[in-house]
py3Dmol code that shows the C-alpha trace and the ligand (Angstrom):
import py3Dmol

protein = """\
ATOM      1  CA  MET A   1      14.064   4.328 -19.104  1.00  0.00           C
ATOM      2  CA  THR A   2      13.434   4.020 -22.864  1.00  0.00           C
ATOM      3  CA  VAL A   3      11.813   6.650 -25.045  1.00  0.00           C
ATOM      4  CA  SER A   4      10.447   5.805 -28.518  1.00  0.00           C
ATOM      5  CA  SER A   5       8.388   7.846 -30.918  1.00  0.00           C
ATOM      6  CA  ALA A   6       6.312   7.133 -34.032  1.00  0.00           C
ATOM      7  CA  PRO A   7       4.732   9.452 -36.608  1.00  0.00           C
ATOM      8  CA  GLY A   8       1.132  10.222 -37.445  1.00  0.00           C
ATOM      9  CA  LYS A   9      -0.049  10.070 -41.050  1.00  0.00           C
ATOM     10  CA  VAL A  10      -2.390  11.442 -43.666  1.00  0.00           C
ATOM     11  CA  TYR A  11      -4.219   9.339 -46.209  1.00  0.00           C
ATOM     12  CA  LEU A  12      -3.358  10.686 -49.630  1.00  0.00           C
ATOM     13  CA  LEU A  13      -5.998   8.324 -51.067  1.00  0.00           C
ATOM     14  CA  GLY A  14      -7.942   5.216 -50.121  1.00  0.00           C
ATOM     15  CA  GLU A  15      -9.161   5.152 -46.491  1.00  0.00           C
ATOM     16  CA  HIS A  16     -12.179   2.941 -45.729  1.00  0.00           C
ATOM     17  CA  ALA A  17     -11.881   1.122 -49.078  1.00  0.00           C
ATOM     18  CA  VAL A  18      -8.545  -0.259 -47.809  1.00  0.00           C
ATOM     19  CA  VAL A  19     -10.466  -2.220 -45.145  1.00  0.00           C
ATOM     20  CA  TYR A  20     -11.988  -4.269 -48.010  1.00  0.00           C
ATOM     21  CA  GLY A  21      -8.749  -5.035 -49.811  1.00  0.00           C
ATOM     22  CA  GLU A  22      -8.537  -2.001 -52.095  1.00  0.00           C
ATOM     23  CA  PRO A  23      -5.157  -0.208 -52.203  1.00  0.00           C
ATOM     24  CA  ALA A  24      -4.396   2.953 -50.220  1.00  0.00           C
ATOM     25  CA  VAL A  25      -1.492   5.401 -50.155  1.00  0.00           C
ATOM     26  CA  LEU A  26      -0.521   7.085 -46.895  1.00  0.00           C
ATOM     27  CA  CYS A  27       2.226   9.531 -45.933  1.00  0.00           C
ATOM     28  CA  ALA A  28       3.824   9.756 -42.498  1.00  0.00           C
ATOM     29  CA  ILE A  29       3.848  13.344 -41.232  1.00  0.00           C
ATOM     30  CA  ASP A  30       6.091  15.235 -38.858  1.00  0.00           C
ATOM     31  CA  ARG A  31       3.760  14.998 -35.840  1.00  0.00           C
ATOM     32  CA  ARG A  32       4.691  12.244 -33.449  1.00  0.00           C
ATOM     33  CA  ALA A  33       3.543  10.282 -30.408  1.00  0.00           C
ATOM     34  CA  THR A  34       6.301   9.755 -27.857  1.00  0.00           C
ATOM     35  CA  VAL A  35       6.206   6.954 -25.310  1.00  0.00           C
ATOM     36  CA  THR A  36       8.483   6.568 -22.290  1.00  0.00           C
ATOM     37  CA  ALA A  37       8.749   3.109 -20.730  1.00  0.00           C
ATOM     38  CA  THR A  38      10.411   2.646 -17.344  1.00  0.00           C
ATOM     39  CA  ALA A  39      10.876  -0.742 -15.701  1.00  0.00           C
ATOM     40  CA  ARG A  40       9.336  -1.098 -12.217  1.00  0.00           C
ATOM     41  CA  ASP A  41      10.256  -3.257  -9.244  1.00  0.00           C
ATOM     42  CA  ASP A  42       6.719  -4.610  -8.885  1.00  0.00           C
ATOM     43  CA  ASP A  43       4.664  -6.413 -11.514  1.00  0.00           C
ATOM     44  CA  ARG A  44       2.241  -3.550 -12.113  1.00  0.00           C
ATOM     45  CA  ILE A  45       1.955  -1.656 -15.347  1.00  0.00           C
ATOM     46  CA  ARG A  46       1.024   1.996 -15.112  1.00  0.00           C
ATOM     47  CA  VAL A  47       0.063   4.037 -18.133  1.00  0.00           C
ATOM     48  CA  GLN A  48      -0.187   7.803 -18.138  1.00  0.00           C
ATOM     49  CA  ALA A  49      -1.270   9.743 -21.182  1.00  0.00           C
ATOM     50  CA  ARG A  50      -0.637  13.412 -21.707  1.00  0.00           C
ATOM     51  CA  ASP A  51      -1.523  15.747 -24.556  1.00  0.00           C
ATOM     52  CA  LEU A  52      -4.011  13.351 -26.114  1.00  0.00           C
ATOM     53  CA  THR A  53      -6.704  15.995 -25.721  1.00  0.00           C
ATOM     54  CA  ILE A  54      -7.579  13.985 -22.628  1.00  0.00           C
ATOM     55  CA  ASP A  55      -6.706  15.822 -19.433  1.00  0.00           C
ATOM     56  CA  GLY A  56      -5.259  13.710 -16.669  1.00  0.00           C
ATOM     57  CA  PHE A  57      -6.167  10.441 -18.362  1.00  0.00           C
ATOM     58  CA  SER A  58      -4.490   7.603 -16.540  1.00  0.00           C
ATOM     59  CA  VAL A  59      -4.921   3.864 -16.577  1.00  0.00           C
ATOM     60  CA  GLU A  60      -3.405   1.461 -14.084  1.00  0.00           C
ATOM     61  CA  TYR A  61      -2.871  -2.184 -14.920  1.00  0.00           C
ATOM     62  CA  GLY A  62      -2.191  -4.817 -12.322  1.00  0.00           C
ATOM     63  CA  ASP A  63      -3.376  -8.402 -12.086  1.00  0.00           C
ATOM     64  CA  GLY A  64      -5.523  -7.803 -15.142  1.00  0.00           C
ATOM     65  CA  VAL A  65      -7.378  -4.928 -13.461  1.00  0.00           C
ATOM     66  CA  VAL A  66      -7.871  -1.735 -15.427  1.00  0.00           C
ATOM     67  CA  ASP A  67      -8.694   1.289 -13.339  1.00  0.00           C
ATOM     68  CA  GLU A  68      -9.432   4.523 -15.168  1.00  0.00           C
ATOM     69  CA  SER A  69      -9.028   7.646 -13.088  1.00  0.00           C
ATOM     70  CA  ALA A  70     -10.304  10.460 -15.146  1.00  0.00           C
ATOM     71  CA  ASN A  71     -10.595  14.159 -15.568  1.00  0.00           C
ATOM     72  CA  ILE A  72     -11.751  13.852 -19.089  1.00  0.00           C
ATOM     73  CA  ASP A  73     -13.009  16.364 -21.640  1.00  0.00           C
ATOM     74  CA  VAL A  74     -13.663  14.161 -24.655  1.00  0.00           C
ATOM     75  CA  PRO A  75     -16.588  11.842 -25.434  1.00  0.00           C
ATOM     76  CA  HIS A  76     -16.696   8.553 -23.571  1.00  0.00           C
ATOM     77  CA  PRO A  77     -16.528   6.185 -26.580  1.00  0.00           C
ATOM     78  CA  LEU A  78     -13.243   7.861 -27.459  1.00  0.00           C
ATOM     79  CA  ILE A  79     -11.893   7.127 -23.994  1.00  0.00           C
ATOM     80  CA  GLU A  80     -12.972   3.511 -24.313  1.00  0.00           C
ATOM     81  CA  ALA A  81     -11.212   3.295 -27.664  1.00  0.00           C
ATOM     82  CA  ALA A  82      -8.067   4.945 -26.217  1.00  0.00           C
ATOM     83  CA  VAL A  83      -8.064   2.524 -23.293  1.00  0.00           C
ATOM     84  CA  GLY A  84      -8.537  -0.328 -25.758  1.00  0.00           C
ATOM     85  CA  TYR A  85      -5.504   0.735 -27.815  1.00  0.00           C
ATOM     86  CA  VAL A  86      -3.257   1.153 -24.768  1.00  0.00           C
ATOM     87  CA  ASP A  87      -4.526  -2.086 -23.273  1.00  0.00           C
ATOM     88  CA  GLY A  88      -3.871  -3.911 -26.555  1.00  0.00           C
ATOM     89  CA  ALA A  89      -0.332  -2.546 -26.817  1.00  0.00           C
ATOM     90  CA  ILE A  90       0.387  -3.823 -23.302  1.00  0.00           C
ATOM     91  CA  GLU A  91      -0.962  -7.257 -24.228  1.00  0.00           C
ATOM     92  CA  GLN A  92       1.391  -7.359 -27.230  1.00  0.00           C
ATOM     93  CA  VAL A  93       4.347  -6.381 -25.050  1.00  0.00           C
ATOM     94  CA  ARG A  94       3.424  -9.105 -22.601  1.00  0.00           C
ATOM     95  CA  GLU A  95       3.533 -11.677 -25.407  1.00  0.00           C
ATOM     96  CA  VAL A  96       7.145 -10.723 -26.102  1.00  0.00           C
ATOM     97  CA  VAL A  97       8.676 -10.038 -22.680  1.00  0.00           C
ATOM     98  CA  ASP A  98       8.257 -11.470 -19.203  1.00  0.00           C
ATOM     99  CA  THR A  99       5.602  -9.587 -17.331  1.00  0.00           C
ATOM    100  CA  THR A 100       7.665  -7.498 -15.024  1.00  0.00           C
ATOM    101  CA  GLY A 101       6.050  -4.148 -14.384  1.00  0.00           C
ATOM    102  CA  PHE A 102       6.752  -0.815 -15.960  1.00  0.00           C
ATOM    103  CA  THR A 103       5.417   2.680 -16.179  1.00  0.00           C
ATOM    104  CA  ILE A 104       4.472   4.008 -19.594  1.00  0.00           C
ATOM    105  CA  THR A 105       4.001   7.699 -20.262  1.00  0.00           C
ATOM    106  CA  ILE A 106       2.463   8.820 -23.528  1.00  0.00           C
ATOM    107  CA  GLU A 107       2.830  12.281 -24.992  1.00  0.00           C
ATOM    108  CA  SER A 108       1.511  13.139 -28.400  1.00  0.00           C
ATOM    109  CA  ASP A 109       1.189  16.123 -30.658  1.00  0.00           C
ATOM    110  CA  ILE A 110      -1.281  14.233 -32.856  1.00  0.00           C
ATOM    111  CA  PRO A 111      -4.907  15.011 -31.965  1.00  0.00           C
ATOM    112  CA  LEU A 112      -6.824  11.913 -30.838  1.00  0.00           C
ATOM    113  CA  GLY A 113      -9.308  10.350 -33.254  1.00  0.00           C
ATOM    114  CA  ALA A 114      -8.864  13.119 -35.821  1.00  0.00           C
ATOM    115  CA  GLY A 115      -7.681  11.078 -38.803  1.00  0.00           C
ATOM    116  CA  LEU A 116      -3.964  11.640 -38.327  1.00  0.00           C
ATOM    117  CA  GLY A 117      -3.177   8.188 -37.000  1.00  0.00           C
ATOM    118  CA  SER A 118      -2.815   9.031 -33.304  1.00  0.00           C
ATOM    119  CA  SER A 119      -3.830   5.588 -32.066  1.00  0.00           C
ATOM    120  CA  ALA A 120      -1.513   3.758 -34.478  1.00  0.00           C
ATOM    121  CA  ALA A 121       1.395   6.024 -33.496  1.00  0.00           C
ATOM    122  CA  VAL A 122       0.762   5.513 -29.771  1.00  0.00           C
ATOM    123  CA  VAL A 123       0.486   1.733 -30.139  1.00  0.00           C
ATOM    124  CA  VAL A 124       3.596   1.488 -32.354  1.00  0.00           C
ATOM    125  CA  ALA A 125       5.729   3.688 -30.077  1.00  0.00           C
ATOM    126  CA  ALA A 126       4.440   1.937 -26.926  1.00  0.00           C
ATOM    127  CA  ILE A 127       5.303  -1.531 -28.228  1.00  0.00           C
ATOM    128  CA  ASP A 128       8.778  -0.355 -29.256  1.00  0.00           C
ATOM    129  CA  ALA A 129       9.592   1.486 -26.021  1.00  0.00           C
ATOM    130  CA  ALA A 130       8.295  -1.210 -23.666  1.00  0.00           C
ATOM    131  CA  THR A 131       9.936  -4.139 -25.453  1.00  0.00           C
ATOM    132  CA  ARG A 132      13.289  -2.298 -25.745  1.00  0.00           C
ATOM    133  CA  GLU A 133      13.090  -1.399 -22.058  1.00  0.00           C
ATOM    134  CA  MET A 134      12.893  -5.155 -21.388  1.00  0.00           C
ATOM    135  CA  GLY A 135      15.910  -5.790 -23.639  1.00  0.00           C
ATOM    136  CA  VAL A 136      14.073  -6.975 -26.772  1.00  0.00           C
ATOM    137  CA  GLU A 137      14.474  -5.179 -30.091  1.00  0.00           C
ATOM    138  CA  LEU A 138      11.689  -5.803 -32.620  1.00  0.00           C
ATOM    139  CA  THR A 139      11.960  -4.840 -36.293  1.00  0.00           C
ATOM    140  CA  PRO A 140       9.581  -2.112 -37.550  1.00  0.00           C
ATOM    141  CA  GLU A 141       7.760  -4.820 -39.551  1.00  0.00           C
ATOM    142  CA  GLU A 142       7.228  -6.904 -36.383  1.00  0.00           C
ATOM    143  CA  ILE A 143       6.006  -3.838 -34.519  1.00  0.00           C
ATOM    144  CA  ALA A 144       3.636  -3.005 -37.397  1.00  0.00           C
ATOM    145  CA  GLN A 145       2.259  -6.558 -37.301  1.00  0.00           C
ATOM    146  CA  ARG A 146       1.664  -6.460 -33.523  1.00  0.00           C
ATOM    147  CA  ALA A 147       0.184  -2.957 -33.668  1.00  0.00           C
ATOM    148  CA  TYR A 148      -2.161  -4.098 -36.445  1.00  0.00           C
ATOM    149  CA  ARG A 149      -3.463  -6.870 -34.190  1.00  0.00           C
ATOM    150  CA  VAL A 150      -4.285  -4.231 -31.583  1.00  0.00           C
ATOM    151  CA  GLU A 151      -6.208  -2.069 -34.087  1.00  0.00           C
ATOM    152  CA  TYR A 152      -7.954  -5.154 -35.451  1.00  0.00           C
ATOM    153  CA  ASP A 153      -9.219  -6.066 -31.973  1.00  0.00           C
ATOM    154  CA  VAL A 154     -10.248  -2.542 -30.998  1.00  0.00           C
ATOM    155  CA  GLN A 155     -12.091  -2.043 -34.307  1.00  0.00           C
ATOM    156  CA  ASP A 156     -13.902  -5.387 -33.939  1.00  0.00           C
ATOM    157  CA  GLY A 157     -12.002  -7.091 -36.731  1.00  0.00           C
ATOM    158  CA  GLN A 158     -12.595  -4.272 -39.213  1.00  0.00           C
ATOM    159  CA  ALA A 159      -9.159  -2.723 -39.596  1.00  0.00           C
ATOM    160  CA  SER A 160      -6.585  -2.508 -42.335  1.00  0.00           C
ATOM    161  CA  ARG A 161      -2.826  -2.691 -41.865  1.00  0.00           C
ATOM    162  CA  ALA A 162      -2.451   0.799 -43.309  1.00  0.00           C
ATOM    163  CA  ASP A 163      -2.186   3.144 -40.304  1.00  0.00           C
ATOM    164  CA  THR A 164       0.077   0.925 -38.231  1.00  0.00           C
ATOM    165  CA  PHE A 165       2.373   0.011 -41.150  1.00  0.00           C
ATOM    166  CA  CYS A 166       2.770   3.678 -42.115  1.00  0.00           C
ATOM    167  CA  SER A 167       3.545   4.719 -38.542  1.00  0.00           C
ATOM    168  CA  ALA A 168       6.106   1.939 -38.084  1.00  0.00           C
ATOM    169  CA  MET A 169       7.857   2.492 -41.440  1.00  0.00           C
ATOM    170  CA  GLY A 170       7.569   6.276 -41.975  1.00  0.00           C
ATOM    171  CA  LYS A 171       7.799   7.983 -45.398  1.00  0.00           C
ATOM    172  CA  ALA A 172       4.987   6.954 -47.756  1.00  0.00           C
ATOM    173  CA  VAL A 173       3.483   3.497 -47.979  1.00  0.00           C
ATOM    174  CA  ARG A 174       1.128   1.537 -50.186  1.00  0.00           C
ATOM    175  CA  VAL A 175      -1.138  -1.026 -48.552  1.00  0.00           C
ATOM    176  CA  GLU A 176      -3.395  -3.514 -50.316  1.00  0.00           C
ATOM    177  CA  GLY A 177      -4.713  -6.270 -48.074  1.00  0.00           C
ATOM    178  CA  ASP A 178      -1.712  -7.985 -46.481  1.00  0.00           C
ATOM    179  CA  ASP A 179       0.638  -6.521 -49.083  1.00  0.00           C
ATOM    180  CA  CYS A 180       2.300  -3.564 -47.357  1.00  0.00           C
ATOM    181  CA  ARG A 181       5.259  -1.812 -48.926  1.00  0.00           C
ATOM    182  CA  PRO A 182       7.152   1.454 -48.573  1.00  0.00           C
ATOM    183  CA  ILE A 183       7.047   3.763 -51.601  1.00  0.00           C
ATOM    184  CA  GLU A 184      10.648   4.338 -52.614  1.00  0.00           C
ATOM    185  CA  GLU A 185      11.503   7.999 -53.162  1.00  0.00           C
ATOM    186  CA  PRO A 186       8.072   9.458 -52.370  1.00  0.00           C
ATOM    187  CA  PRO A 187       7.459  13.011 -53.598  1.00  0.00           C
ATOM    188  CA  GLU A 188       7.564  15.863 -51.063  1.00  0.00           C
ATOM    189  CA  LEU A 189       3.970  17.068 -51.222  1.00  0.00           C
ATOM    190  CA  PRO A 190       2.748  20.481 -49.986  1.00  0.00           C
ATOM    191  CA  PHE A 191       0.335  19.193 -47.315  1.00  0.00           C
ATOM    192  CA  VAL A 192      -1.910  21.617 -45.474  1.00  0.00           C
ATOM    193  CA  VAL A 193      -4.010  20.157 -42.649  1.00  0.00           C
ATOM    194  CA  GLY A 194      -7.217  21.669 -41.279  1.00  0.00           C
ATOM    195  CA  PHE A 195      -8.552  20.372 -37.949  1.00  0.00           C
ATOM    196  CA  ASP A 196     -12.103  21.038 -36.723  1.00  0.00           C
ATOM    197  CA  GLY A 197     -11.249  20.213 -33.089  1.00  0.00           C
ATOM    198  CA  SER A 198     -13.494  17.161 -33.001  1.00  0.00           C
ATOM    199  CA  ALA A 199     -13.009  13.424 -33.355  1.00  0.00           C
ATOM    200  CA  GLY A 200     -14.707  10.525 -35.080  1.00  0.00           C
ATOM    201  CA  ASP A 201     -15.225   7.028 -33.700  1.00  0.00           C
ATOM    202  CA  THR A 202     -13.340   4.815 -36.163  1.00  0.00           C
ATOM    203  CA  GLY A 203     -15.149   1.584 -35.235  1.00  0.00           C
ATOM    204  CA  THR A 204     -18.597   3.121 -35.732  1.00  0.00           C
ATOM    205  CA  LEU A 205     -17.634   4.829 -39.006  1.00  0.00           C
ATOM    206  CA  VAL A 206     -16.088   1.657 -40.431  1.00  0.00           C
ATOM    207  CA  ALA A 207     -19.207  -0.305 -39.436  1.00  0.00           C
ATOM    208  CA  GLY A 208     -21.395   2.321 -41.154  1.00  0.00           C
ATOM    209  CA  VAL A 209     -19.545   1.890 -44.449  1.00  0.00           C
ATOM    210  CA  ARG A 210     -19.734  -1.899 -44.141  1.00  0.00           C
ATOM    211  CA  ASN A 211     -23.521  -1.725 -43.614  1.00  0.00           C
ATOM    212  CA  LEU A 212     -24.003   0.501 -46.665  1.00  0.00           C
ATOM    213  CA  LYS A 213     -21.793  -1.776 -48.726  1.00  0.00           C
ATOM    214  CA  GLU A 214     -23.814  -4.823 -47.696  1.00  0.00           C
ATOM    215  CA  GLU A 215     -27.143  -3.107 -48.329  1.00  0.00           C
ATOM    216  CA  TYR A 216     -26.466  -1.464 -51.690  1.00  0.00           C
ATOM    217  CA  GLU A 217     -24.492  -2.787 -54.629  1.00  0.00           C
ATOM    218  CA  PHE A 218     -23.781   0.824 -55.657  1.00  0.00           C
ATOM    219  CA  ALA A 219     -22.112   1.420 -52.276  1.00  0.00           C
ATOM    220  CA  ALA A 220     -19.919  -1.641 -52.929  1.00  0.00           C
ATOM    221  CA  ASP A 221     -19.179  -0.128 -56.365  1.00  0.00           C
ATOM    222  CA  THR A 222     -18.241   3.140 -54.652  1.00  0.00           C
ATOM    223  CA  VAL A 223     -15.698   1.294 -52.524  1.00  0.00           C
ATOM    224  CA  ARG A 224     -14.254  -0.377 -55.638  1.00  0.00           C
ATOM    225  CA  THR A 225     -14.133   2.985 -57.413  1.00  0.00           C
ATOM    226  CA  ILE A 226     -12.044   4.400 -54.579  1.00  0.00           C
ATOM    227  CA  GLY A 227      -9.605   1.570 -55.343  1.00  0.00           C
ATOM    228  CA  ASP A 228      -9.543   2.704 -59.006  1.00  0.00           C
ATOM    229  CA  ILE A 229      -8.800   6.268 -57.897  1.00  0.00           C
ATOM    230  CA  VAL A 230      -5.853   5.025 -55.847  1.00  0.00           C
ATOM    231  CA  ARG A 231      -4.456   3.001 -58.766  1.00  0.00           C
ATOM    232  CA  THR A 232      -4.730   6.079 -60.989  1.00  0.00           C
ATOM    233  CA  GLY A 233      -3.123   8.181 -58.248  1.00  0.00           C
ATOM    234  CA  GLU A 234      -0.112   5.909 -58.095  1.00  0.00           C
ATOM    235  CA  ARG A 235       0.849   7.004 -61.607  1.00  0.00           C
ATOM    236  CA  ALA A 236       0.501  10.654 -60.549  1.00  0.00           C
ATOM    237  CA  ILE A 237       2.817   9.972 -57.593  1.00  0.00           C
ATOM    238  CA  THR A 238       5.445   8.489 -59.901  1.00  0.00           C
ATOM    239  CA  THR A 239       5.278  11.480 -62.244  1.00  0.00           C
ATOM    240  CA  GLU A 240       4.962  13.884 -59.293  1.00  0.00           C
ATOM    241  CA  ASP A 241       1.871  15.407 -60.907  1.00  0.00           C
ATOM    242  CA  GLN A 242       0.413  17.337 -57.970  1.00  0.00           C
ATOM    243  CA  ARG A 243      -2.498  18.784 -59.954  1.00  0.00           C
ATOM    244  CA  GLU A 244      -3.637  15.304 -60.972  1.00  0.00           C
ATOM    245  CA  LEU A 245      -3.221  14.067 -57.392  1.00  0.00           C
ATOM    246  CA  GLY A 246      -5.350  16.986 -56.200  1.00  0.00           C
ATOM    247  CA  ARG A 247      -8.106  16.158 -58.694  1.00  0.00           C
ATOM    248  CA  LEU A 248      -8.101  12.567 -57.500  1.00  0.00           C
ATOM    249  CA  MET A 249      -8.235  13.684 -53.860  1.00  0.00           C
ATOM    250  CA  ASN A 250     -11.332  15.764 -54.684  1.00  0.00           C
ATOM    251  CA  PHE A 251     -12.959  12.762 -56.321  1.00  0.00           C
ATOM    252  CA  ASN A 252     -12.018  10.556 -53.373  1.00  0.00           C
ATOM    253  CA  HIS A 253     -13.564  13.023 -50.908  1.00  0.00           C
ATOM    254  CA  GLY A 254     -16.817  13.064 -52.874  1.00  0.00           C
ATOM    255  CA  LEU A 255     -17.079   9.286 -52.656  1.00  0.00           C
ATOM    256  CA  LEU A 256     -16.224   9.237 -48.940  1.00  0.00           C
ATOM    257  CA  SER A 257     -18.940  11.821 -48.455  1.00  0.00           C
ATOM    258  CA  ALA A 258     -21.372   9.585 -50.364  1.00  0.00           C
ATOM    259  CA  LEU A 259     -20.434   6.753 -48.009  1.00  0.00           C
ATOM    260  CA  GLY A 260     -21.509   8.946 -45.096  1.00  0.00           C
ATOM    261  CA  VAL A 261     -18.176   9.559 -43.382  1.00  0.00           C
ATOM    262  CA  SER A 262     -17.756  13.277 -44.007  1.00  0.00           C
ATOM    263  CA  SER A 263     -19.287  16.013 -41.852  1.00  0.00           C
ATOM    264  CA  ARG A 264     -20.403  19.599 -42.219  1.00  0.00           C
ATOM    265  CA  SER A 265     -17.121  20.989 -40.851  1.00  0.00           C
ATOM    266  CA  LEU A 266     -14.973  18.621 -42.936  1.00  0.00           C
ATOM    267  CA  ASP A 267     -16.907  19.632 -46.067  1.00  0.00           C
ATOM    268  CA  ALA A 268     -16.584  23.332 -45.141  1.00  0.00           C
ATOM    269  CA  MET A 269     -12.790  22.979 -44.779  1.00  0.00           C
ATOM    270  CA  VAL A 270     -12.512  21.003 -48.031  1.00  0.00           C
ATOM    271  CA  TRP A 271     -14.438  23.698 -49.913  1.00  0.00           C
ATOM    272  CA  ALA A 272     -12.438  26.504 -48.289  1.00  0.00           C
ATOM    273  CA  ALA A 273      -9.229  24.818 -49.474  1.00  0.00           C
ATOM    274  CA  ARG A 274     -10.551  24.323 -53.000  1.00  0.00           C
ATOM    275  CA  ASP A 275     -11.814  27.923 -53.187  1.00  0.00           C
ATOM    276  CA  ALA A 276      -8.384  29.109 -52.040  1.00  0.00           C
ATOM    277  CA  GLY A 277      -6.800  27.373 -55.023  1.00  0.00           C
ATOM    278  CA  ALA A 278      -5.552  24.120 -53.479  1.00  0.00           C
ATOM    279  CA  PHE A 279      -4.829  21.403 -56.067  1.00  0.00           C
ATOM    280  CA  GLY A 280      -7.258  19.228 -54.102  1.00  0.00           C
ATOM    281  CA  ALA A 281      -8.575  18.466 -50.623  1.00  0.00           C
ATOM    282  CA  LYS A 282     -10.193  15.572 -48.815  1.00  0.00           C
ATOM    283  CA  LEU A 283     -10.899  14.276 -45.360  1.00  0.00           C
ATOM    284  CA  THR A 284      -8.194  11.999 -43.973  1.00  0.00           C
ATOM    285  CA  GLY A 285      -8.721   8.850 -41.916  1.00  0.00           C
ATOM    286  CA  ALA A 286     -12.022   7.552 -40.629  1.00  0.00           C
ATOM    287  CA  GLY A 287     -13.840  10.916 -40.922  1.00  0.00           C
ATOM    288  CA  GLY A 288     -16.949  11.942 -38.987  1.00  0.00           C
ATOM    289  CA  GLY A 289     -14.969  14.993 -37.836  1.00  0.00           C
ATOM    290  CA  GLY A 290     -11.286  15.688 -37.371  1.00  0.00           C
ATOM    291  CA  CYS A 291      -8.931  16.650 -40.192  1.00  0.00           C
ATOM    292  CA  ILE A 292      -8.801  17.390 -43.876  1.00  0.00           C
ATOM    293  CA  VAL A 293      -5.642  17.362 -45.952  1.00  0.00           C
ATOM    294  CA  ALA A 294      -5.108  19.679 -48.907  1.00  0.00           C
ATOM    295  CA  LEU A 295      -2.294  20.094 -51.414  1.00  0.00           C
ATOM    296  CA  ASP A 296      -1.205  23.699 -51.800  1.00  0.00           C
ATOM    297  CA  PRO A 297       2.346  24.993 -52.230  1.00  0.00           C
ATOM    298  CA  THR A 298       1.144  28.581 -51.583  1.00  0.00           C
ATOM    299  CA  PRO A 299       0.059  30.008 -48.174  1.00  0.00           C
ATOM    300  CA  ASP A 300      -3.489  30.606 -49.483  1.00  0.00           C
ATOM    301  CA  THR A 301      -5.183  27.434 -48.195  1.00  0.00           C
ATOM    302  CA  ALA A 302      -3.779  27.858 -44.688  1.00  0.00           C
ATOM    303  CA  THR A 303      -4.953  31.480 -44.663  1.00  0.00           C
ATOM    304  CA  ALA A 304      -8.428  30.539 -45.910  1.00  0.00           C
ATOM    305  CA  LEU A 305      -8.739  27.766 -43.316  1.00  0.00           C
ATOM    306  CA  GLN A 306      -7.884  30.203 -40.521  1.00  0.00           C
ATOM    307  CA  TYR A 307     -11.049  32.126 -41.430  1.00  0.00           C
ATOM    308  CA  THR A 308     -13.270  29.089 -42.048  1.00  0.00           C
ATOM    309  CA  PRO A 309     -16.008  28.618 -39.433  1.00  0.00           C
ATOM    310  CA  GLY A 310     -15.517  25.204 -37.882  1.00  0.00           C
ATOM    311  CA  CYS A 311     -11.760  25.068 -38.487  1.00  0.00           C
ATOM    312  CA  GLU A 312      -9.961  25.191 -35.149  1.00  0.00           C
ATOM    313  CA  GLU A 313      -6.376  24.737 -36.237  1.00  0.00           C
ATOM    314  CA  THR A 314      -4.412  24.625 -39.451  1.00  0.00           C
ATOM    315  CA  PHE A 315      -0.801  23.670 -40.093  1.00  0.00           C
ATOM    316  CA  ARG A 316       1.554  22.626 -42.832  1.00  0.00           C
ATOM    317  CA  ALA A 317       2.760  19.018 -42.582  1.00  0.00           C
ATOM    318  CA  GLU A 318       6.006  17.619 -43.974  1.00  0.00           C
ATOM    319  CA  LEU A 319       6.646  14.037 -44.987  1.00  0.00           C
ATOM    320  CA  ASP A 320       8.368  12.283 -42.072  1.00  0.00           C
ATOM    321  CA  HIS A 321      11.092   9.998 -43.408  1.00  0.00           C
ATOM    322  CA  ASP A 322      11.441   8.222 -40.050  1.00  0.00           C
ATOM    323  CA  GLY A 323       9.027   5.601 -38.802  1.00  0.00           C
ATOM    324  CA  VAL A 324       9.256   4.305 -35.260  1.00  0.00           C
ATOM    325  CA  ARG A 325      12.538   5.362 -33.676  1.00  0.00           C
ATOM    326  CA  VAL A 326      14.198   5.188 -30.307  1.00  0.00           C
ATOM    327  CA  GLU A 327      14.785   8.652 -28.826  1.00  0.00           C
ATOM    328  CA  SER A 328      16.826   7.546 -25.789  1.00  0.00           C
ATOM    329  CA  GLU A 329      17.710   4.305 -24.017  1.00  0.00           C
TER     330      GLU A 329
END
"""
ligand_1 = """\
10
MEV
C -8.669 4.948 -40.206
O -7.540 5.792 -39.985
C -8.599 4.376 -41.594
C -9.727 3.423 -41.977
O -9.506 3.034 -43.331
C -9.779 2.216 -41.086
C -8.608 1.258 -41.305
O -7.933 1.318 -42.331
O -8.391 0.406 -40.404
C -11.090 4.124 -41.929
"""
view = py3Dmol.view(width=600, height=400)
view.addModel(protein, "pdb")
view.setStyle({"model": 0}, {"cartoon": {"style": "trace"}})
view.addModel(ligand_1, "xyz")
view.setStyle({"model": 1}, {"stick": {}})
view.zoomTo()
view.show()
């Protein structure tokens, strides 16, 4: 039995635009997906997922057959996406090791589809646990590359390397096209996360931005401007200027909203954070619902979010210095 885990993430700046080659900066956070892989005597592969806000979700693989037995309380497209991610991770494992069977159990304290990188963390941890269980040790970079291929397929070829690279490497990362690098000595930022209890469909949201970008030159300009915000933000990271970072996050949220990927509850949480005195706040990840991230060293934003209609949960997040790691072998 092998247990591996990988962290979720927040986008400090740059989601969506990163799909089109603009830079993005992401920070791994101390919420992880944990995957247990156990070799089996037969050639079947059984996947069980717990705590993915999907009750009793279970997928059985054998001879290429996928059988979903479900007691499910989240929208169906999300289940299809979740199955796609798990299925893709298994395919990657099968490219690396002989196809003996194993059971994979997934536990996660990252809400599914909420912008905190749950799918990337599950895929990264699953590839690591299953390959190690079969006696193969991949580097975090190799795992990131394989996990990216999974996201690319599930999102119909419209995915960046950002989420999977951040989850595999931990700490903070900068991604621009194929150029992925860790940020040495990232600042410890006072992240506060607000979660509205819902989820967005990444594939649909990414396609929506692409359509806007193709239809309107000013939407394409908006995407490029997000890239400019990220480049400006990199200087603020180096100087650890949290106020400047907050201002840039506010700007970034406004542009994401213009691109149609915010929602009423995300906007309400962003404004609650700003009114409470946060340096800045924005949605994180694909949007459409899910999480916002704010910068506030005081308890005021968390308190305000607790009383914000539409906010279901709020918590402080710390930078996670570990990427994918083996928990037990
Ligand atoms: C989703 O977490 C982030 C997006 O930029 C998509 C991607 O980078 O693949 C919206």
